[in-house]
Structures are given as C-alpha cells and as structure tokens.
C-alpha positions as CSV (number, residue, x, y, z in Angstrom):
1,M,135.3,96.1,100.3
2,I,133.6,95.8,96.9
3,L,135.7,92.8,96.0
4,K,134.7,91.1,99.3
5,V,131.0,91.7,98.7
6,W,131.4,90.4,95.1
7,K,133.1,87.2,96.4
8,W,130.4,86.7,99.0
9,F,127.7,87.3,96.4
10,W,129.1,84.5,94.2
11,S,130.2,82.2,97.1
12,T,128.6,78.8,97.4
13,T,125.8,78.1,99.8
14,S,124.6,74.5,100.2
15,K,124.1,74.0,96.5
16,Y,123.8,77.3,94.8
17,T,125.5,80.7,94.7
18,W,123.7,83.8,95.8
19,G,124.3,85.2,92.3
20,A,122.6,82.2,90.7
21,I,119.7,82.5,93.1
22,F,119.4,86.2,92.2
23,V,119.6,85.6,88.5
24,V,117.1,82.7,88.4
25,G,114.7,84.7,90.7
26,G,115.1,87.7,88.4
27,I,114.4,85.7,85.3
28,A,111.4,84.0,86.9
29,G,110.1,87.5,88.0
30,V,110.4,88.9,84.4
31,I,108.6,85.8,83.0
32,F,105.8,86.1,85.6
33,W,105.5,89.9,85.1
34,G,105.5,89.6,81.3
35,G,102.8,86.8,81.4
36,F,100.7,88.7,83.9
37,N,100.8,91.9,81.9
38,T,100.2,90.1,78.6
39,A,97.1,88.4,80.1
40,I,95.8,91.8,81.3
41,E,96.3,93.4,77.9
42,L,94.7,90.5,76.1
43,S,91.6,90.7,78.3
44,N,91.4,94.4,77.4
45,S,91.0,93.8,73.7
46,L,87.7,94.2,71.8
47,Y,88.1,90.6,70.6
48,F,88.2,89.3,74.2
49,C,85.2,91.4,75.3
50,G,83.1,90.4,72.4
51,N,84.0,86.8,72.0
52,V,84.6,85.2,75.3
53,C,81.0,85.1,76.4
54,H,77.9,85.1,74.2
55,E,76.2,87.5,76.6
56,M,78.5,90.3,75.4
57,N,78.5,89.2,71.8
58,D,74.7,88.7,71.6
59,Y,73.4,91.6,73.7
60,V,76.0,94.2,74.5
61,I,78.3,94.4,71.4
62,P,75.5,95.0,68.9
63,E,74.4,98.0,71.0
64,Y,78.0,99.3,71.1
65,Q,78.3,98.8,67.4
66,K,75.5,101.3,66.8
67,S,77.1,103.9,69.1
68,I,79.3,106.9,68.2
69,H,82.1,105.3,70.2
70,Y,82.2,102.5,67.6
71,Q,81.9,104.5,64.4
72,N,82.0,108.3,63.9
73,A,83.1,111.0,61.5
74,A,86.6,111.3,63.1
75,G,87.3,107.6,62.8
76,V,88.3,107.3,66.4
77,R,87.1,104.1,68.1
78,A,86.8,103.6,71.9
79,I,86.7,99.9,72.8
80,C,85.2,98.3,75.9
81,S,88.3,98.7,78.0
82,D,88.6,102.4,77.2
83,C,85.4,103.0,79.1
84,H,85.5,100.1,81.6
85,V,89.1,99.7,82.6
86,P,91.3,102.5,84.1
87,K,94.6,103.2,82.3
88,E,96.8,103.5,85.4
89,W,98.3,100.1,86.5
90,G,97.0,100.0,90.1
91,P,93.4,100.9,89.4
92,K,93.5,98.6,86.3
93,V,94.5,95.6,88.5
94,I,91.8,96.5,91.0
95,R,89.2,96.6,88.2
96,K,90.4,93.2,87.0
97,I,90.0,91.8,90.5
98,K,86.5,93.1,90.6
99,A,85.8,91.5,87.2
100,T,86.2,88.1,88.9
101,G,82.6,88.7,90.1
102,E,81.6,88.9,86.5
103,L,83.3,85.6,85.9
104,W,81.2,84.1,88.7
105,G,78.1,85.4,86.9
106,K,79.3,83.7,83.7
107,I,79.9,80.4,85.5
108,T,76.5,80.4,87.2
109,G,74.6,81.6,84.1
110,S,73.1,84.6,85.9
111,I,72.8,86.5,82.6
112,N,73.0,83.7,80.0
113,T,69.6,84.5,78.4
114,R,68.3,87.8,77.1
115,E,65.5,87.7,79.7
116,K,68.0,87.3,82.6
117,F,70.3,89.9,81.1
118,E,67.5,92.5,80.8
119,A,66.3,91.7,84.3
120,K,69.8,92.6,85.6
121,R,70.5,95.5,83.2
122,E,69.4,98.2,85.7
123,K,71.7,96.9,88.5
124,L,74.6,96.3,86.1
125,A,74.2,99.9,84.7
126,M,73.9,101.4,88.1
127,L,77.1,99.7,89.3
128,V,79.0,101.2,86.3
129,W,77.4,104.6,86.7
130,L,78.2,104.7,90.4
131,E,81.9,103.7,89.8
132,M,82.2,106.4,87.1
133,K,80.6,109.0,89.4
134,E,83.0,108.1,92.2
135,N,86.1,108.4,89.9
136,D,84.9,111.6,88.2
137,S,84.3,109.7,84.9
138,Q,88.1,109.2,84.6
139,E,87.7,106.8,81.7
140,C,85.8,109.4,79.8
141,R,88.4,112.1,80.7
142,N,91.1,110.0,79.3
143,C,89.9,111.2,75.9
144,H,87.5,114.1,76.6
145,S,88.1,117.3,78.6
146,Y,86.3,120.6,78.9
147,E,89.6,122.4,78.1
148,A,90.0,120.7,74.7
149,M,86.5,121.3,73.5
150,D,85.9,123.5,70.5
151,W,82.8,125.3,71.9
152,H,82.0,126.9,68.5
153,A,81.8,123.5,66.8
154,Q,79.0,122.4,69.2
155,S,75.4,123.2,68.8
156,L,74.0,126.0,70.9
157,V,72.2,123.6,73.1
158,A,75.4,121.5,73.6
159,Q,77.4,124.6,74.4
160,R,74.9,125.7,76.9
161,D,74.7,122.3,78.6
162,M,78.4,121.7,78.6
163,R,79.3,125.1,80.0
164,K,76.6,124.7,82.7
165,A,78.0,121.2,83.6
166,M,81.5,122.6,83.8
167,K,80.5,125.5,86.0
168,E,78.5,123.1,88.3
169,G,81.3,120.6,88.5
170,K,79.3,117.8,87.0
171,T,81.0,114.7,85.8
172,C,80.4,113.1,82.4
173,I,78.2,110.3,83.6
174,D,75.8,112.7,85.2
175,C,74.5,113.6,81.8
176,H,75.8,111.0,79.4
177,K,74.3,107.6,80.3
178,G,73.4,105.2,77.5
179,I,76.2,106.4,75.2
180,A,77.3,103.0,74.1
181,H,74.6,100.8,75.6
182,K,70.8,100.8,75.8
183,L,69.5,102.4,79.0
184,P,67.5,100.3,81.4
185,E,63.8,100.5,81.1
186,G,62.5,103.7,82.6
187,Y,65.8,105.6,82.7
188,D,67.1,108.5,80.8
189,E,70.4,110.4,80.8
190,D,69.3,112.7,83.7
191,T,68.5,109.8,86.1
192,P,70.5,110.6,89.2
193,I,72.9,108.0,90.6
194,Y,72.7,107.1,94.2
195,D,74.7,104.5,96.1
196,D,71.6,103.4,98.1
197,D,69.9,102.4,94.8
198,L,72.0,99.3,94.8
C-alpha cells in the first residue's frame, strides 16, 4: 500500500510529478513566509519607525527619546513596536493591516506639518488609548505586571495608587497616558477613555 502511494505521488501528470509540484510549492511557501515575516520584523524596528517618515522623526521620536522608556536607570529600552504592536502573530498581523490607514495618511500628507500633526494629536492618542483599554494594556503587560512589582521599592504614593488600581481592576492606560509622548492639549493621565469620543 505504501509503495503504491509512493509511486502515485511521484508518477507523471501532464508535465510534472506530484512530488515536484509539492516540493516547488513548499519551497515557494517557505520563501513567501520568510519574506513576509522579515518585512513584518523590519517594520517593527526603531530605525523603521523613526526614519521612514519625517512626521515620526521630527515630532514623535524626540518626545519618546525624553521618556523613561528610551533611557532609564535599568538600561531597558522599549521601542515603538513594544508598545504599539502585539507580540502574538495573529494580533500582530491585524495591527499591521490597521497600519495601512496610517500609510494613507502619509500618502495624503494629513500630518506632514507640525500644525497638522498637533491638530490630529488628540484623535491619534484617543485611538491608541482606546485600543489599549480594550486589550487590557497587553503591550504594557508584556513587560509590567502587578505580581512582579517590588512594592517596597515604590514611593508611598505609587504603592497606594498601584494597589488601588489592582484592586479596582484598572488597566495600565487608565492612569499612564503620556508616558512616551506628549499629551494632547487639555488632557492629563486621568482623562477617561470613551469609544464615543471618536
């Protein structure tokens, strides 16, 4: 039986054998998958985020470089994709698909000047905050967790606020807006996030 299947697999069709079709298809699949995955990973790099469009390089990256996520006592750096792109493959691809809307903004020049960027800062921030609220700040939780916190190393105010947030089931973005970027005019960390604001 096995020999019969083996012979059929390698038997000639009109021009090719089933085995050749399978091998060529497999090689093509590996090349496509490798290229696709490489492109996704390259677009997750700090270099890509900071250098592909001047809007990021001129307005957003300088804000980020002043934040604790860029430079801190522990020497741990979170780059753009750590906060804006999920780690799991499926959600990562979905986020990349959503990013095509950002490419449209780049093509149309909707934020190509500081004035246009600042005019849209509130909407852009709210979109990110809402997404983080809906996924329980998963990108933050890739590095931070209540269970791993050394409460005694925190100030008394931080201990009080973090314990209260944990007890109330708050997510990181409820209290920590403006960590890596300037807040929109008139907002502070406690500004609530509502879907109908958009």
